[in-house]
N, C-alpha and C positions, 0 to 999 in steps of 0.2 A: 698193409696199406690201410689208412684210415677209411672206415666205411663211408664217411661223408665225401671224401675225394672220389672213391670208387663210384658212388651213386651219381655224383656230378658228371663224371666222364660217361657213364653208361646211359644217363638220361638226357644229356645235352642234345639239342637238335639245331639244325641250321634254319633259323626262323625267317620266314618270308612275309608273314602277315602279322601286323601289329595293331593293338588297340590304341588309336591315336588320342583317346580322351585323357590319357595320363600325362604327367610331366615328370622330369627329373631335375633335381636341384644341382646347383653348381658343386656342392659338396660331394654328391654322388659321382658326378663326372670327374672331379679331381681325384677322388679315391680310386676310381677305375684305372686312371692313368698312373697314379702312384703305384698301384699294385702291378700294372703292366711293366713298369720300369724295373721290377725285381727279376725280370727275365735275364738269362745269361747272354753275354756277347763276348766275342773274341777280344782278348786283352782288356776286358771291361770297357770297350769303346763306347758303349751306350749310344750307338749310332742310329738313333730313331728320333722321330718327331711325330706328334699327334695333333690333328686339327679336329676339334669337336664341332660338328655342323649341327646347329640346333634351331637357328632362326628360320622363319619361313622363306626369307629371301635367299639365305645361304643354301637351304635345302633345294630350292628351285634351281640354283646354279649347279649344284652337284647332280641333281636328277638329270639335267640336260647333258651333263658330261658322262652319265652312267646309263645311256641308252634308254632314258625315261622309265627306269624301273621304279614302281610306285612305293616300294617299302621305304625308300629314302624320305618320302614325305610323311609316312605314317609312323615310322620309328621315332622314339623320343630323341635320339641322337644317332648320328653316323660319324664314326671316327675315320678320318683319312690317316692311315698308318704309313708313314714314310720312313725309308732308310736313307741315312746320310752318306753321301759319297765323300771321299778324302777325309774320313773320320780320324785318321791317324794324326792329322794336323792339330786336333784338339785333345789328343790323348793325355798329355801332361796335365792339363786342367782337370780332365775327367778322373784321373788317378790321384790327384793331390789329396782329396779327402781320405783316401785309404792310408796315405802316409801320415796325415794328421791324426788318424785314429790308431796308429801304431800297428796296422795290419802288415805293412812292409815298409822298408826304408827308402830313402831317396835314391840310393844306388839301384835298387830294383826298379823303381819308377823309370829311371833313365835307361835301364836296359830294355824294358818293355817298349818304351817310346822308340828306341833305336831299332828294335826288331820289327815293330809295326811299320815304321817308315821304310825299312829295307824291303818288306814284303808288299807294301801297298802303294808306295810312291811310284808314279809312272806306270802303274798297272791298273788301268781302268776296269778290266774284267774282274780282277780280284776285288776291287772296291765295290763293284756292282754285286758280285756274289755275296760279299759280306753284308752289304746293305739289305739284300733280300733275306739272308739268314736271320739277321738280328731283328728286322721288322716282323718277320713271320713268327719268331719265338715270342716277341712282345705281343703280337696280335692274339696268339693262342692263350697266353697268360691273361690278357684282358678278357677274353671270352670266358675262361674258367672263373676269373674274379667276378664277372657279371653273373654267372650262374650261381655262385656262392652268395650273391646279394639278392637272389630271387628274380633276376632279370633274364631275358632271353637275348640271343645274339644271332647274327647271320653274316658270315664272311662273304665278300663279293669281289670277284676278279673281273666282272663285266663292267669295265669303264675305260674311257680313253685317257691314258695318263697325261698326254700333252694338254688335253682340254681341262683336266683337273688342275694341272699346274698353272695354266693361264687363268682359270676362274678364281683361284685362291692365292695367286701371287707367289707361288713357290719359287725359290731360287734354284739355280742350276744344280746345286748339290742335294736338293731334296727330291728323292725318287719315290713317287706314290706306288706303294707295293700292294696295298689291300684296303678295301673299305670294310668296316665292321659296323653293321647296324646293331643298335642295342635299345632295349626298352621292354615294354610289357606285351607279351604275345597275345594275339587274338586266339579264339578257340579252334579255328579251322586248320591249324598247322598239322602237318604229318608228324607221326612219332619218328624216333630215330630209325633210319633205314638199316636193314640187316647188313652186316659186314662179312667179308670173306673169312672163312675159317683160318685159324692161326697156321695150320699146317700148310696152307697155300702161300703164306707170305713170310714164314720164318725158316731160316736155316741155322742150325746150331752146329758149330764146327770146333 
């Protein structure tokens, strides 16, 4: 493993305190999301969506929907990471660039689309599970990308999904899965907390 990747994983903390005197450019926000979309997803569904909350007005709306947690106001940006339901409906479009690049052919595209439709259509539980999986993988990828760019992040599950959807005009297929604050950490944050030893969580069979 690359020493840099190992160091990022071992040093990453869930940041709750930010230095609000800094700003982030649009280019940095765009790059974080570009890297997040390199995460894997079933069938390459890419069933995620990101809303970058940066303005004071938008931060206030999100803070209200997240039980008034202050880090939303102090962080340079908070990403609302959504999973998309019924993603199989747009799979052909998502896969077409792979055909254009010669990675696989049209017949394989059509086979994947048929298989995804068979598994996901009329199966809301599977759609929801897949939305959570994909959004979670993208969220972790975004956090590691931020660490690699010298930024700090904090994942947040403490929010009202319905209030977030209403405050940001999400449609019924956008499922808010996680909030990720990102920016420049203040000095008072805790270090990474100790983890359980591997022998408690690993079984090799």
